[in-house]
Each structure stands twice: as structure tokens, then as C-alpha cells.
C-alpha positions as CSV (number, residue, x, y, z in Angstrom):
1,M,38.5,46.9,24.7
2,L,36.8,46.4,21.5
3,A,33.6,46.4,23.1
4,A,34.7,50.0,25.0
5,A,35.8,50.7,21.7
6,L,32.8,50.2,19.4
7,K,30.3,51.1,22.2
8,P,29.3,55.0,21.2
9,A,28.7,53.4,18.0
10,L,26.3,50.7,19.4
11,L,24.6,53.0,21.6
12,P,21.5,54.1,19.9
13,V,20.9,50.4,19.4
14,L,21.9,49.4,22.8
15,I,19.3,51.9,24.2
16,A,16.4,51.0,22.1
17,Q,17.0,47.2,23.5
18,A,17.6,48.1,27.2
19,V,14.2,50.1,26.8
20,A,12.4,47.5,25.0
21,L,13.8,44.6,27.5
22,R,12.8,47.3,30.4
23,R,8.8,46.7,29.3
24,R,8.7,43.2,28.3
25,A,11.0,41.3,31.0
26,P,8.6,39.4,33.6
27,T,9.3,40.7,37.5
28,L,10.0,37.7,39.5
29,P,9.8,37.8,43.4
30,E,12.6,37.0,45.9
31,A,12.5,33.8,47.3
32,D,10.1,32.9,50.2
33,G,11.2,31.8,53.2
34,P,13.4,32.5,56.1
35,R,16.2,34.9,56.1
36,E,18.2,34.1,59.1
37,G,18.3,30.7,61.1
38,R,20.8,28.0,62.4
39,V,22.1,25.0,60.4
40,G,24.4,22.0,61.8
41,E,26.3,21.9,65.4
42,G,29.5,22.8,66.7
43,E,31.2,26.1,67.6
44,P,29.1,29.0,65.6
45,L,29.9,30.4,62.8
46,R,27.7,34.0,62.4
47,L,27.2,34.4,58.9
48,L,26.0,37.8,57.0
49,I,25.1,37.1,53.4
50,V,24.1,40.7,51.5
51,G,23.3,41.5,48.2
52,D,21.1,42.2,45.1
53,S,18.3,39.9,43.8
54,S,20.3,36.4,43.4
55,A,21.4,36.8,46.9
56,A,17.4,36.8,47.6
57,G,16.5,34.2,45.7
58,V,14.9,35.4,42.6
59,G,14.5,32.9,40.0
60,V,13.4,29.8,42.6
61,A,10.3,29.7,45.2
62,T,12.2,29.0,48.6
63,Q,15.0,30.0,50.2
64,D,16.0,26.4,50.6
65,E,16.6,26.3,46.8
66,A,18.6,29.7,46.6
67,L,21.9,30.7,47.3
68,A,21.8,31.0,51.1
69,G,20.0,27.5,51.5
70,H,23.1,25.9,49.3
71,L,25.4,28.1,51.1
72,T,24.7,27.3,54.8
73,R,23.9,23.5,54.4
74,T,27.1,23.1,52.5
75,L,29.5,25.1,54.8
76,A,27.8,23.5,57.9
77,A,28.6,20.0,56.6
78,R,32.0,20.8,55.4
79,S,33.3,23.1,58.0
80,G,31.7,21.1,60.8
81,R,30.5,24.0,62.4
82,R,27.0,25.8,63.4
83,I,26.1,28.3,60.7
84,D,24.2,31.3,62.4
85,W,23.2,33.1,59.0
86,R,21.0,36.1,58.4
87,L,20.0,37.2,54.8
88,Q,19.7,40.9,53.9
89,A,19.3,41.4,50.3
90,R,16.7,43.2,48.0
91,S,16.3,43.1,43.9
92,G,18.1,46.0,41.9
93,T,20.7,46.7,44.8
94,T,24.2,48.2,43.4
95,S,27.5,48.1,45.1
96,A,26.6,51.1,46.9
97,Q,22.9,50.6,47.8
98,A,24.1,47.7,49.1
99,L,25.7,49.9,52.1
100,A,22.6,51.8,52.8
101,L,20.7,48.3,52.9
102,L,22.6,47.1,55.7
103,Q,22.3,50.9,57.4
104,E,18.8,50.4,57.5
105,A,18.7,47.6,59.3
106,P,22.4,46.7,61.3
107,P,22.7,43.2,61.1
108,G,24.4,42.9,64.6
109,P,27.8,41.3,65.3
110,H,29.3,38.7,62.3
111,D,32.2,36.8,61.9
112,L,32.0,36.8,57.9
113,A,30.0,38.3,55.3
114,V,29.5,37.2,51.6
115,A,28.6,39.7,49.1
116,V,26.3,38.7,45.6
117,L,26.8,42.5,43.7
118,G,27.7,43.6,40.5
119,V,25.2,43.2,37.7
120,N,23.1,46.0,38.9
121,D,26.4,48.3,38.3
122,V,26.8,47.0,34.7
123,V,23.2,47.5,34.4
124,E,23.1,51.2,36.0
125,Q,26.6,51.7,34.0
126,V,28.7,52.2,37.3
127,A,32.4,52.5,36.4
128,P,34.3,49.5,37.7
129,R,36.8,52.0,39.4
130,R,33.9,53.6,41.7
131,A,31.8,50.2,41.6
132,V,35.3,49.0,43.9
133,Q,35.4,52.2,45.9
134,Q,31.5,51.6,47.0
135,R,32.3,47.8,47.7
136,A,35.8,49.0,49.9
137,A,33.4,51.3,51.4
138,L,30.6,48.5,52.5
139,V,33.6,46.4,53.7
140,D,35.2,48.9,55.7
141,W,31.3,49.7,57.5
142,L,30.9,45.6,58.2
143,R,34.3,45.6,60.1
144,A,33.6,48.7,62.0
145,E,29.8,48.0,62.6
146,A,29.2,44.6,62.2
147,G,32.8,43.2,63.4
148,V,33.0,41.2,60.2
149,R,36.6,40.1,60.1
150,H,36.5,38.6,56.2
151,V,34.0,39.3,53.5
152,V,33.7,36.8,50.3
153,F,32.4,38.3,47.3
154,A,30.7,36.1,44.9
155,P,32.0,36.9,40.8
156,L,29.9,38.3,38.5
157,P,28.2,36.2,36.4
158,P,29.2,35.7,33.1
159,M,26.4,38.0,31.4
160,H,27.3,37.5,27.6
161,Q,25.5,34.1,28.4
162,F,22.1,35.5,29.5
163,P,19.5,34.1,27.3
164,L,17.3,37.1,27.9
165,L,19.6,39.6,26.6
166,P,19.8,40.3,22.4
167,Q,22.9,41.0,20.8
168,P,24.7,43.5,20.7
169,L,23.7,43.8,24.0
170,R,24.3,40.9,25.5
171,W,27.9,41.3,24.0
172,I,28.4,44.8,25.4
173,A,27.0,43.2,29.0
174,G,29.4,40.6,29.0
175,A,32.5,42.7,28.3
176,E,31.5,44.9,31.1
177,A,30.8,42.2,33.5
178,R,33.9,41.1,32.7
179,A,35.8,44.3,33.4
180,H,33.9,44.4,36.4
181,D,34.7,41.0,37.8
182,A,38.7,41.6,36.8
183,A,38.8,45.0,38.7
184,L,37.1,43.2,41.6
185,A,39.8,40.4,41.8
186,R,42.4,43.3,42.0
187,W,41.1,44.7,44.5
188,A,40.2,42.0,46.7
189,A,44.0,40.9,46.0
190,T,45.6,43.7,47.4
191,R,43.6,42.9,50.8
192,A,44.1,40.5,53.7
193,D,40.1,40.6,54.7
194,V,38.5,40.3,51.4
195,H,38.5,37.7,49.1
196,H,37.1,37.3,45.4
197,V,35.6,33.5,44.7
198,P,35.9,32.6,41.1
199,I,33.4,30.1,39.8
200,A,33.1,28.6,36.5
201,L,29.4,28.7,35.3
202,R,27.8,28.1,31.9
203,L,24.4,29.5,31.7
204,G,21.5,28.6,29.4
205,P,17.6,28.3,29.4
206,E,18.4,25.3,31.1
207,N,19.7,26.6,34.3
208,M,18.6,30.1,34.3
209,A,15.3,31.3,35.8
210,L,12.0,31.6,33.4
211,D,13.4,35.3,32.9
212,G,16.5,34.4,31.3
213,F,18.3,37.0,33.3
214,H,18.3,35.6,37.1
215,P,19.9,31.9,38.2
216,G,18.1,29.0,38.3
217,A,18.1,26.0,40.7
218,P,21.2,24.6,39.2
219,V,22.9,28.0,39.4
220,Y,22.4,28.7,43.0
221,R,23.1,25.0,43.7
222,A,26.6,25.5,42.3
223,C,27.5,28.9,43.5
224,G,26.5,27.8,47.3
225,E,28.4,24.9,47.2
226,A,31.5,26.5,45.6
227,L,31.1,29.8,48.2
228,A,31.1,27.1,50.8
229,G,34.0,25.1,49.9
230,F,36.1,28.0,49.4
231,I,35.0,29.6,53.1
232,A,35.5,26.1,54.6
233,E,39.0,26.0,53.7
234,R,39.8,29.4,55.4
235,P,39.7,30.7,59.3
236,A,36.8,32.6,59.7
């Protein structure tokens, strides 16, 4: 609430910092490697991963090191199932754009979806309530068009810890990310087919990508393993 109250007074500084960051921040590529595959043996579980640059693996070299690699390997090991997975993700994607991304190339039938979204909603100044409405539209489409029974949402990261962001932009972005994540968690609690998975993270230069904004390999590992553990304990 304090951040929201002070934001209007800080707006000229925040705009100047945001413009400067867009000019000088390095642009990192999405991770190389296959965006679909099969891991493990046993009863098949069809997994769709959808989202933004963090879903696409920006910050590491290959999909094996990214979220998809850690998630699918850990899930296969913990569930004793064969994971047939597909990744549809693009840098810069907001919650609204994630639905358009899927509609461009419908993924076919899947049992479960993992969504990694939210940072770009904060960057683009989408209101938390509006972002929740857009995620609801995404879930409804996945259920109706892809046969998905459950959608698992990763939490928004603690943006107040992003090394790239200067103060006071870091503080404001962190407060808005927490507001988005809280709104996501409240909405998920109202639906049996939607889950929000809290993941405790401490972000610093040692475990972030070189740009100070995207995850590094340790963060992808922690998030992939946490999401896999959550999914493995619940029926698909």
C-alpha cells in the first residue's frame, strides 16, 4: 500500500529509470534445444509448459538447463510416469498474449499445463485484477481446446531482488509483483482446476543470468524441482 501511495510522486524518476534500462539492458536469447520430448517410462502424462522468457529459458544455454529440463526430468523421477512434454513460450509474453500464443499453434490434447507468467504484466503495468481475468481466459481455453484438467501457475519472482533494477524502481516493481502474486493465489484458491505454487527464492548476481533480470541455472533448477514436487503429489 505504501508503494502504491508513493508511486505518483516517484513517477518521473521511475519513467526515466525504465527508459534507461530498456536502452542499456542486454538482450539475451531463448535457450536452444528441443521444445518437445519424452522423459521416463510408465503411464504417460502429457505436459504443456506455456509462458514468457523464463519459460523459454532465457538466461541459460539449453533447454536441459532451463525450467523445462529440470521440471520434466524431476517429474518423471518422482511420479514414476513417462512425461510427454511440449513448450510454447516467447520472451515478452504477458498473460493476455499467452492465450494468443497458444491459439497461433494449438498444442493438441494435454493432461496438465504449467504456466510461467506475470513479470511482463508488471512491466506493462497491467492491473492485478485484469491479469487474473486474462489468466482465467487462458485456463478456460486450455480446458476447452486442449483437454487440460489442471493448470499449475508458477509464482511471480521477487522482483525487489532483481540486481538489474535500480532503486526506487526495484522497490516499486517488487511491491507490484507481490500484489500480482497475491491476486493470483487468491484466484487459484477459488478453483479446483487451478493451482498456485509458492516457491521461496533469494535472488542475487550469483544465481541470476548475466543481465541481472532473468533466472540463472540455480533458479531454474529450484523452480523446476519445486513445481515437479507439487505436481507429483497430486493426481493429473
